[in-house]
C-alpha positions in Angstrom: 75.8 101.2 135.1 77.3 103.2 132.2 80.8 103.6 134.1 80.7 99.7 134.8 80.3 99.0 131.1 83.1 101.7 130.2 85.4 100.0 132.9 84.6 96.6 131.5 85.2 97.6 128.0 88.5 99.3 128.7 89.6 96.3 130.9 88.9 94.0 128.0 91.0 96.0 125.4 94.0 96.4 127.9 93.9 92.7 128.3 93.8 91.8 124.8 96.7 94.2 123.9 98.8 92.9 126.8 98.3 89.4 125.4 99.6 90.6 122.0 102.6 92.4 123.5 103.7 89.7 125.9 103.2 86.8 123.8 106.1 84.2 123.5 107.0 81.2 121.8 108.9 78.3 123.2 110.0 75.2 121.1 111.9 72.0 121.5 113.7 70.9 124.6 112.9 73.4 127.4 115.5 71.4 129.5 118.1 73.5 127.7 116.7 76.7 129.2 118.8 76.7 132.3 122.1 75.3 130.4 124.7 77.8 129.5 128.4 77.9 128.7 129.3 78.5 132.4 127.6 75.2 133.5 127.7 73.1 130.5 130.9 71.1 131.4 129.7 70.5 135.0 126.4 69.0 133.7 128.0 67.0 131.0 131.4 65.7 131.8 133.6 64.5 128.8 134.8 60.8 129.4 132.1 60.3 132.1 128.6 61.3 131.1 126.7 58.5 129.3 124.0 58.4 126.7 121.8 57.2 129.4 122.6 60.3 131.6 121.9 62.5 128.8 118.6 60.8 128.0 117.6 61.3 131.8 118.4 64.9 131.8 117.2 66.0 128.4 115.1 63.2 126.9 115.7 62.1 123.2 117.6 64.3 120.9 116.0 65.9 117.9 117.9 63.9 115.4 116.8 60.6 117.0 115.4 58.5 114.1 114.9 55.5 116.5 118.6 54.8 116.2 120.2 55.8 119.6 123.6 54.6 118.4 124.1 57.9 116.4 127.4 59.3 117.7 126.1 62.9 117.6 123.0 64.1 119.5 121.5 67.4 118.9 119.1 69.4 121.0 117.5 72.7 120.3 115.7 75.3 122.3 114.2 78.4 121.2 112.2 81.0 123.4 111.1 83.8 121.2 109.5 86.9 122.8 107.2 88.6 120.4 106.5 92.3 121.2 104.5 93.2 118.1 105.3 96.7 118.1 109.2 96.7 119.0 112.1 95.6 117.1 113.5 92.1 117.9 116.7 93.3 119.4 118.7 92.6 122.9 116.6 91.0 125.4 113.5 91.3 123.4 114.8 88.7 120.6 114.6 85.9 123.1 117.2 82.9 123.1 118.2 80.2 120.4 120.3 77.5 121.7 121.7 74.4 120.1 123.5 71.7 122.0 125.6 69.3 120.2 126.9 66.1 122.1 129.3 63.7 120.7 129.9 60.3 122.0 132.5 57.6 121.5 131.9 54.1 120.4 130.9 53.1 124.0 128.3 55.7 124.4 130.5 58.1 126.6 130.5 61.8 126.0 133.5 62.9 124.0 132.6 66.5 123.4 129.9 68.9 124.2 129.2 72.2 122.4 126.6 74.8 123.1 125.7 77.6 120.8 123.7 80.4 122.4 122.5 83.4 120.7 119.7 85.7 120.4 116.7 84.4 118.4 116.1 86.1 115.0 
């Protein structure tokens, strides 16, 4: 019985610590997770992609104040890995992405810019 208690105690400590080490935080539009500068202009085509297309793919922008007529839409994605005992560098830092979409007066995409950097 004593060994079962010790095993249970050790298992609870290991699971508690692994939860702290492997914790992560995700914020905003997770739809941006798979978008990078390599596929940006195949997903969002200047002169062809409409506001409706973007709403279908990404949902409403973060700067949407009920006025979808805004010519620039912003999307933000942050996935922060939080290893509590290691410095946040390289792949441990996570991702921080901001997508800026500029539309013309007809609601057609004029320009798309993705800023992808390590989370700080």
